[in-house]
C-alpha angles and dihedrals in degrees: 000000000000110000119230103258096206114200100308139031138071092298092063093043090051090047087052091050089050092048093047088049091057093045092049088055092050099256115156111272101226095043089049094051091050092050093049094041090052092044093056099031090237119185125230096268090049093053088047090054088053094045096050096034112038124071141160112276095242090052095046093049092048091054092048090054089059096047119102130182115245091241089070093058099060110146094011128116113257130191118206128209092228106201091035093057097037095048091051094050093045089051091055091047091050094050094245121154117278130184128216094214129213088253093061101255127117112229137184118232099200094106092213102130097112092042093045113140104155126254143214085281095062097086092046093048091051092050089052093050094045093050093049093048091046090050093054092043096226123158178233089006134208117193117188128191133190106260096205091063116092119267090005092140094049091047090052087052092050092046089053094050095047096047094041088057086064093057092255118146102230142169113197123182144157111234137179098245114016093179092064096053091042091054092049092048108112097218141050122312132212110222144110092213105130093212092054092045094052093051100041128079097216129025132172124202095218093166090049092051091052094051092049098047106026112024096047103238092212087072095047133069097260112150123196110204095179107091118231119264 
């Protein structure tokens, strides 16, 4: 019998390698994930780790080419995909699984965006975000939240308050379709959303940078599925 791999270990790494192999040869993503997940008897979290962390080499390289460190954007306008950034940071603070993906972005795997309600970690995540943005002197900032999600307007106001306290010039709003405005934004966007990354010229993984440089990833559940070398 194939043993359940869980969310770590050699079994998951081999599953990631098999999934990547299929993607590199043009096989459909969803069908390949189902095939590999069933082959290795992966649980839901493990399948999410693969789904959000493993990509065809060509796709991963194209996204890495668009990725810029925040330090290169000092003095520039920046838009933030609000829920995307905040949920990733909150997941790290809550000790939930994260994945360092093939394309260089750190992503949560909780799949809670539609059910997001905020948590005790929300204020802490915003404070970390504000401090990091202020340290790198970026702005003006536009933070967009998904209006259909509960308390998005309240979250937008809290974001403006916390970031403004760091002397950042910020506009924070809840809008019906954040993706539309983020795509239209003329400058770089902070997000780990694959659709936005594929359509923007410049992106920054601000949540991932904070996790790497401030939150000490060795103490977090950050799994890297791409082998060294």
